[in-house]
C-alpha positions in Angstrom: -19.2 30.1 10.2 -18.2 26.9 11.2 -21.1 24.0 11.6 -20.9 22.7 15.1 -21.0 19.0 15.6 -21.6 16.6 18.1 -19.3 13.4 17.0 -17.3 15.1 13.9 -14.4 17.5 15.1 -13.5 19.7 11.7 -9.8 22.2 11.4 -8.6 24.1 8.7 -5.1 24.8 8.3 -2.6 25.7 5.7 -5.0 24.4 3.0 -5.8 21.0 4.4 -9.2 20.4 6.3 -9.0 17.9 9.1 -12.4 16.0 9.9 -11.9 13.8 12.8 -14.3 11.3 13.9 -14.9 11.2 17.8 -17.6 8.9 19.0 -15.7 6.5 21.4 -14.9 4.1 21.5 -15.3 2.7 18.4 -16.1 5.7 16.4 -19.3 3.6 15.2 -21.5 5.5 12.8 -25.3 6.4 13.9 -27.7 8.2 11.1 -27.1 11.5 12.9 -23.3 10.9 12.3 -23.5 9.8 8.9 -25.4 13.6 8.3 -22.9 15.5 10.2 -20.1 14.1 8.2 -22.1 14.7 4.9 -22.5 18.0 5.6 -18.8 18.8 6.5 -17.6 17.2 3.6 -20.3 19.8 1.2 -18.5 22.5 3.0 -15.2 21.6 2.5 -16.0 20.6 -1.7 -16.9 24.4 -1.8 -13.8 25.6 -0.7 -11.6 26.2 -3.7 -8.5 26.9 -1.7 -8.1 23.3 0.1 -5.6 21.0 -1.8 -6.7 18.3 0.4 -9.4 16.7 2.9 -8.3 14.8 5.7 -10.7 11.8 6.9 -9.8 10.3 10.6 -10.5 9.4 13.7 -9.6 9.8 17.6 -8.6 6.9 19.5 -7.4 3.4 18.8 -10.0 2.7 16.1 -10.9 4.2 13.1 -14.8 2.8 12.4 -16.4 -0.4 13.4 -19.2 0.6 11.1 -22.6 1.6 11.6 -24.5 1.1 14.7 -26.4 -2.2 14.2 -29.4 -0.6 15.6 -29.9 1.4 12.3 -30.5 -1.2 10.8 -34.2 -1.7 12.2 -37.1 -1.8 10.0 -38.2 1.5 11.1 -34.1 3.2 10.3 -32.8 1.4 7.7 -34.1 3.1 4.8 -32.9 6.3 6.2 -29.3 4.7 6.9 -29.0 2.7 3.8 -29.7 6.0 2.1 -28.1 8.4 4.2 -24.6 6.2 3.8 -25.4 5.9 -0.2 -25.4 10.3 -0.1 -22.4 10.0 2.3 -19.9 7.7 0.1 -21.0 9.4 -3.4 -20.1 12.8 -1.9 -17.0 11.7 0.0 -16.1 9.5 -3.6 -16.6 12.5 -6.0 -15.1 15.2 -3.6 -13.4 17.8 -5.8 -10.6 18.2 -3.5 -8.0 15.0 -3.0 -8.9 13.0 0.2 -7.1 11.0 2.4 -8.3 8.6 5.1 -5.9 7.8 8.2 -7.0 4.5 10.0 -5.4 3.1 12.7 -7.3 0.0 14.3 -10.3 -1.7 13.0 -12.1 0.1 9.6 -14.9 -2.6 9.6 -17.9 -2.3 7.8 -19.0 1.1 7.0 -15.6 2.0 8.2 -14.1 -0.1 5.4 -16.5 1.9 2.8 -15.0 5.1 4.4 -11.8 4.6 3.5 -12.2 2.9 0.3 -14.2 6.2 -0.9 -11.0 8.4 -0.7 -8.5 8.8 -2.6 -5.2 7.8 -0.7 -5.7 5.5 2.4 -2.8 5.3 4.6 -2.6 3.0 7.8 -1.0 2.1 10.9 0.0 -1.2 11.0 -2.6 -1.7 13.4 -5.1 -1.4 10.6 -8.0 -3.9 10.1 -10.2 -4.5 7.1 -13.4 -5.9 6.7 -17.1 -6.1 5.5 -18.7 -8.6 8.6 -21.9 -7.5 7.5 -22.9 -11.4 5.8 -22.1 -12.3 9.8 -25.5 -10.6 10.9 -27.1 -12.3 7.9 -27.1 -8.9 5.6 -24.7 -7.4 2.9 -22.8 -4.3 2.1 -24.1 -2.3 -1.0 -21.3 0.1 -0.9 -18.6 -2.5 -1.4 -20.6 -4.8 -3.5 -20.8 -1.6 -5.8 -17.0 -0.6 -5.2 -14.6 -3.3 -4.1 -14.1 -5.4 -7.3 -13.2 -2.9 -9.2 -10.4 -2.4 -6.5 -9.5 -5.8 -5.5 -10.5 -7.4 -8.3 -13.7 -9.7 -8.2 -12.7 -12.9 -6.7 -10.6 -11.1 -3.6 -14.1 -8.8 -3.3 -16.2 -11.9 -3.3 -14.2 -13.8 -0.4 -14.3 -10.6 1.6 -18.1 -10.3 1.3 -19.0 -14.1 1.5 -16.9 -14.6 4.4 -16.8 -11.9 6.4 -13.3 -12.5 6.9 -11.1 -9.4 8.5 -7.8 -8.9 7.4 -4.3 -6.8 8.4 -3.1 -3.9 6.6 -0.4 -5.1 4.6 -3.1 -7.9 3.2 -5.0 -4.8 2.2 -2.3 -2.8 0.9 -1.2 -6.0 -1.4 -5.0 -6.3 -2.5 -5.4 -2.4 -3.4 -7.3 -1.0 -0.3 -4.4 0.6 1.4 -1.7 3.0 0.1 0.4 2.5 2.5 0.9 0.8 5.6 3.8 2.3 8.3 4.5 1.7 11.8 1.4 3.3 13.9 4.1 5.1 16.0 4.7 7.3 11.9 1.6 7.6 10.7 1.2 10.9 11.8 4.7 12.1 10.1 3.6 10.0 6.7 0.5 12.3 6.9 2.4 15.5 7.8 5.3 14.5 4.7 2.1 13.5 2.0 0.3 16.8 3.5 3.8 19.0 2.7 3.7 17.7 -0.7 0.4 18.6 -1.3 0.4 21.9 -0.3 3.1 22.9 -2.3 0.9 22.3 -5.4 -2.1 24.2 -7.1 -5.7 23.5 -5.8 -7.1 24.2 -8.8 -4.6 21.4 -10.5 -5.3 19.3 -7.9 -9.0 19.9 -8.8 -8.9 18.8 -12.0 -6.1 15.8 -11.7 -9.4 14.2 -9.5 -12.0 15.3 -11.7 -9.3 13.3 -14.5 -9.2 10.2 -12.1 -13.0 9.9 -11.2 -13.6 9.9 -15.6 -10.8 7.4 -15.9 -12.0 5.2 -12.8 -15.8 5.1 -14.0 -15.3 5.0 -17.9 -12.6 2.7 -18.3 -8.9 4.0 -20.1 -10.2 3.7 -23.6 -13.7 5.0 -23.3 -12.3 7.8 -20.6 -9.5 9.5 -22.9 -11.5 11.4 -24.8 -13.1 13.3 -22.2 -9.9 13.6 -20.1 -8.2 15.5 -23.2 -11.4 17.6 -23.3 -10.7 18.6 -19.4 -6.9 19.2 -20.1 -7.5 21.2 -22.8 -10.8 23.3 -22.2 -10.6 23.7 -18.2 -6.8 22.9 -17.5 -5.2 25.2 -19.9 -7.5 27.6 -18.8 -6.4 28.2 -15.9 -3.7 30.8 -14.6 -2.2 28.3 -12.9 -1.5 25.9 -15.3 0.0 28.5 -17.3 2.2 29.5 -14.0 3.3 26.2 -13.8 4.8 26.3 -17.1 6.4 29.5 -17.3 7.9 28.8 -13.8 9.3 25.9 -15.2 11.0 27.2 -18.5 12.3 30.7 -16.4 13.6 28.2 -14.0 12.2 29.4 -10.3 9.3 28.2 -8.0 5.9 28.8 -9.1 4.0 31.4 -7.9 0.5 29.0 -7.6 -2.8 31.6 -7.6 -4.8 28.3 -7.0 -7.0 29.5 -9.9 
């Protein structure tokens, strides 16, 4: 039975899980909402037939970050550790993940997008880490932003709290694609259409390989990725089917296994 959430809507259709933040007007994250999203991601990660998980938001704003009230001394420990756990689960989710951003994605909102494999943004998208303006800093961005943008650009964003456009976020490597807001749904559907035609098992293993590459670096990861390919990927029915269907010049019939 699907878990009932207060500020999160979860749908599944055609091999895709759609997670929609819905806490108007700015989808600001509370400790409770962080827990809801963590639970939804845990459930999605256990579904071996999923081919993608989409993280999106209702309204005109993706997410304006974590509630400032949850930085209070009696709550900050639960907030920091809970959000860190959520980000770790999102980044390591065995299913490919796609963030769909419109409007502001600030603070924890930028970090949520950063945790996804692909980030689609409307032209209205705005990204930034404004925490320094409150006298604090963003732990997740400090840990992961330098590998995405390079150290100096990460330093600029974290030290100044500057907000940047979707186009600049794309140039820096934070965003995969920028389209007019009116085209965002169609761009997402085109991407999902491509992924629905693929093997869920192969996508999961490709995700594992990418994470190994990101975490260990090229040469240091290659041995582990080759072992994954030979021992795990080549043992799947879908790898055999993909190769055989190509040789027989027919469409593959995936079993997602």
